[in-house]
N, C-alpha and C positions, 0 to 999 in steps of 0.2 A: 440556325441561331442558337448559340449556347445559352443554357440557363445559368442563373447566378446562384452560387452556393456560398453562404457565409458560415464560417466556423468560429465559434467563440470558445477560446481555450486552445493553447498551443502545446498541450501536454501529450502524454503517451497515447491516451485513448483517442483523442481527436485526430492526431496526426497518423495513427495507424489506420483509422478509417479512411483518411485522405489517400494514404498509400494504396490501400486496397482498391479504392475508387479509381485511382489513376491507372491501375492494372485492368480493372473490369470495364471502365468506360472513359478512356483518356480524353475524349473530346466533348464530353457531355456538358461540363460546367466551366464557367469562369469562377475561380475560387479565391475568396478573400478570407484571411485568418487574422483574428485579433488575439494577442497574447499580452499578459501583464508583465512578464519577465523579459529583460532585454537580450534574449538569446534565441537561437533556433530551438529546435526540439531536442531535449536531452533525456537520458535514461535516469529517471528519478530513483529507480531501484538501486542504482550503482552509487548513490551518494555516500553510502557507508564505506564503499571502497575508496572514495576520494578522501574521506575523513581519516581513514587509517593509513593512507599513503600508498595504497596499491595502484591507484589510478589518479590521473589529473582530470580537471574539468574538461579539457579538450578530448580526452579519451572517451568520455561518456556522451558526447554529442551524437545524436542519431542523424539529424538532418541539419546541416549548417545553413546559413542564410543563402549561400549560393544555390543550394538545392531548391529553394523556393523560387529563385529567379529562373533556374533551368526548367522548372516545371510550370512556369507561367503563373505562379501563385503570388498574389499580393499579400505581403505580410506587414501588419501593423503591430509591432512588439516593443515593449519597454515603457519608458516614462510617458504617462498620459495616454497610452494607447489601449488601456484596458477598456473593454466594452462596459458601458454603464446603463444603457437603456435599449430595450427592444420595443419598437413601435409595430405591433402586429397588424394594426389597421392598414398602415402604408407599407408594411413589410420592409422595415429599415432598422439597422443597428447603428447606434451612436456610441462613439468612444469618448473618453474623458476630455480629450482635446478638441472635440467637435467633429472629428472625422465621421463621415456617414457612409454606409454601404447598404445598398438595396439587395433583396434576395427573393428568389422563388422558393428555395429550400434553405432552411437554417439548421445547423447542427450545434447543439449546446454540449460542450465538454469542459465544464468549469471546475471539475475535480472536487476536492474536499478541503476543508479547513481543519487545522489541528485543534483538538479540544484542549483548553487550558484549565488548570485547577481553579476551582472557585473558592479561593482562600485569600485572606488579606495579604497584600504584597505581591500578588501575581502580575502587577503592572510595573514592578521595579526593573531598572536596567540590569542586564545580566540574566534575565529570565527569557528563555527562547523556546521555540519548538524545533522539530527536526523534519522539515518539509522540503526545503529547496536549496539552491546554490547559495543564496544569501545567508541562510542559517549555517551551512557548512563553513563558509568563509568566516563567519563570526566565531564559530567554535575553534577554527584554526588560529585566528587572532588571539583568542583567549588562552589557548593552550601554550602560546609563547610567553604570555605575561602573567598568567594566573595559575593557581595551584590546585584548588579544591573544587571538584565538580560533583554535583548531585544530579542523577538522572531519575526522573519520576516515571515508573512504568517498567515492569519486568516482562514485557512482550517482545516480539521480534525486533521492532524498531528501537526500543529502549536498550536492549542488549547490544545491538549493532552500534548505537551511539556510544554506549559505555565502553565497549571494546576499542573503538576508534580513539576515544579520549585517553584511555590507558596507554595505548600505543604511542600517543603524542606526549606522554610523560606526565599526565595529570593524575592526581589522587582521586579515584572515582568511587562513589557509593551509589548503588542502585536501590531505590525505595520501591517496594511493591506492596499493593494492598492485599495480596493473597499469600497463603503459606508456601505456594510453589510457583516457580518461574513458568512462563508460557502456559498458564493454566488452561488456556483455550485450545492448546495444541498438544500438550503432554500430560501423561499421567504421573503420579508421584515418583515411582522409581526412576523414570527417564529424567524428570526434572531435577531430582537430587544429583544424578550423575553430571548433568549439565552444570549445576551450581558449583559442584566440587571442582570441575575442570576450569570454570571461569575464575574461581577463587585462586586456583594455582597460577592463573595469569595475572593476578593482582587486583581483581575487582573485589569490592566489599558489598555486602548486601544487608539491607534492613527489611525483613519480610513481615507480612501481615501488619504493616505500619499505616497509621492514619495521620496524614499531614494536616496540621492546623493553621500554620502561618509561615510566611516568608518575611524575614526582617531585613531592613536596609540601613545604610549609614546616612550621614547628613547630605551626601551627594545623590541620594536616592538609588544607590547601587546595592544589590543583594549581598548580605554578609552571613546570614544563618537561616537554617530551616528548623522549624519546631514541630514536635509530634504530640499526639494526644497523651502519651505516657509521660509527658513533661521533659523529655530529652531534647537536645538540640544538636545540630550538626553544623560545623563551619561550612560556608559555601560561597564561592565567588563566581560560579557559573551554574545555572540551574536549567536543565533541559527537560521539557515536558514531552513525554511520548506515551500518552494515555489514550490514543485513538484519534479518529477523524470523524467529521460530520460532513454530509453532502453540502456542497456550496451551491445553494439553489436560490439565493436572494434575487438575483437578476431575473430568473424565470418566474419567481413568485410575483415580483413587481409587475411583470408583464401579463399577469393573470393566467399563467400556465398552471395547470392543476398539479399541486405538490402535496405529498404527505411527509414522510421522513426524507424523501428525495423527490426529484422530478419523476412523476409516475409515467412509465412507458409500457407499451404492450410488447408482444413477442417479436415485433419487427423494429423495436426501439423507437417507435413513434410516440410522441406525446399526445395529449388530447387535442392539440392543434395539428391537423394532418400535414401541414407544411413544415412542422418543426420536429426534428429528431433529437435524441440525447443519448450519450454513451458515457460509461466510466463511473467514477466515484460519485458523481452528482446525481445518479439515477436511483430509482426504486423500481424493481421488477418483481412482480408477484410477491410483494411484501419484503423482499430482500434488498439490502444495500451491499456495496462491494468495496473491498480495500486491497485486494491482491491483483496482480497483473494478468494472470491467466484468463479470468473471466472478461477483463477489459478487452483483450485482444480478440476473444471470441465474439464479443458484442460488436467490435469494429468490423469484423468480417460480415456479420449479418446485416448491419446497418448499411455498409457499402453495397451489399447485394440489392438492397431496396432502393438506395439512392441511384444506383445505376440502372434501375427499372428492370432488373432481372427477377426481383420479387418472389423468390422461392424459399429463402432461408427463414428459419425461426430460431430465436435464441432460447436455449434450454440451459439453466444453471446446473453445472455438475459439481460434485464435491471437489473442492480445491485443495491441492496438497501444499504443505508448509515446509519451507526449508529456511535455515538460518544462515545469513551471509557473514560468518566469522571463520576465517581461514583455519583449517585444521579441526574444526568441530563439525561432525556430520550428524544431522538429525533430519528426520522425515516423519510427517504425520498426515494422515488423510482420513476423512470420514468420521464415523462415530467410534472413537477410540476408548470410550468408557464402557459403553454397552449397558444393558439393563438385565432384569431377571430372565428375559427371553433369549439372551445371548450366552455364548460360551467364549472363553478367552484361552488362547494358547500363548504361553510366555517362554522366552529363552533368555537366560542371563549368564554372562561370563564377566564377572567383576574384574578379573585380572586383565582381560583384553579391553575392558570398558565397553562391552557390547550388551545391549538390551533390546529385545524385540517382543512386541505384543501384537497379536492378531485377534480381532473380535469377529466372531462368526454368528450369523443369525440365519436360521432356516437354510443351512447348507450354502450360504453365500457370504462372501467377505463383506463385513460392514464397516470395518475401520482398521487402521494399522498405526503403530508407533514404532519407529526404528531409531536407535541411538548407537552411534559408533560404527555400525556397518549398515549403510543405506543403499547398497548396490541394487537390491531388488525392489526399491521403492516404486519405480515406474511400472514394474510388472504387477505389484499389488494394486496400484491405482487402476491399472487396466482391468484386472479381475473385478474390482469394485464397480467401476463405471459400466462395465458390460454385464454386470450382475450374473456372472458365470457360476454354475453349480460346481462347487469345489469338493464334493463328497469323495470323488475318486482320488484326489491328491491330498486329502486333508492331513493324513499322517506325516506327510513330508513338507507340507506348506511352509512351516516356520523356517525350514532350512533353505528356502529360496528356489528360484526358477530352475536352475541347473539340476538340482537334486530332485525336485518334484516332477520334472518332465523326463 
């Protein structure tokens, strides 16, 4: 007799777990999936490629609806199909339209919600986030009929959105609250090189800026952005890319223990032993997650336990950062700033647009920033994760694997 597994969330983390599970224990569960968007499972990371015209929506679908049918999975996705209530006592999940599914095991993969700026006017028309296909379609519509876009946030997502809108012919200004772009991933020299290169592509920047208000017209549509220094920018599309928060309301309403996210242990189990959670909605050992590599690792561990093989434990490793803007190569991993107990090795070639910085602590690599030439990124990440002693190759380390070995 098959057990019933219900998955809430049809995104990358939930569906990767299901894929792993189908490989590990294909006949163990009857699987039902609830998704809020009217699609199969698609690659959210590639949305920036759709925005800038390198890919279409069809190109980024991972599992189309036929895949669910072929694998005997019941998919409830789209209008009215989002899960709205978990009845833990009777082990049932209810959708908006009244659809009910019972479970022996439940997997919550509700992802995250975009953080919106807390300023007057953030509810105006033309103010959006950059999270899903709906947002991308809206940005594409606007790029055909509007001219001036403002992107709030100089992180990875903000820069990818801004680059896409520039390529679609819009006049784009990026506002960032810090003096340097990608301040969580880059040090100052690398960030300055990145900003120069993006400016050459037509992007404008307003750095260390504090947003105070969004202003609209009589139709409630955005027309301008105001700053604490009294200046204003014209704006008819405003994209917020200032981070995400775990989407845990559903779990919280069901009485599942949450802090900043749904709290899970090393086997991705919540405080209710029949309920697991993966992806951007979780909190594991105090951390929440926003990049895809840890999500896929979580999926593997979770599937291992759902398939009753029960041996894997999830360990969070330092995640590497890459920017998806064609022709710009950057890579960052670990502690790239360092402290007084660390030494840094730097290499710069402004003419070639190359900058490298390695941070070393106690003869081990603690962090790396590469700009312009990222060929050795994977090797540096490996040295860092495996905590290898680099004292024997230290002098050659900055020149890369081929030279050092």
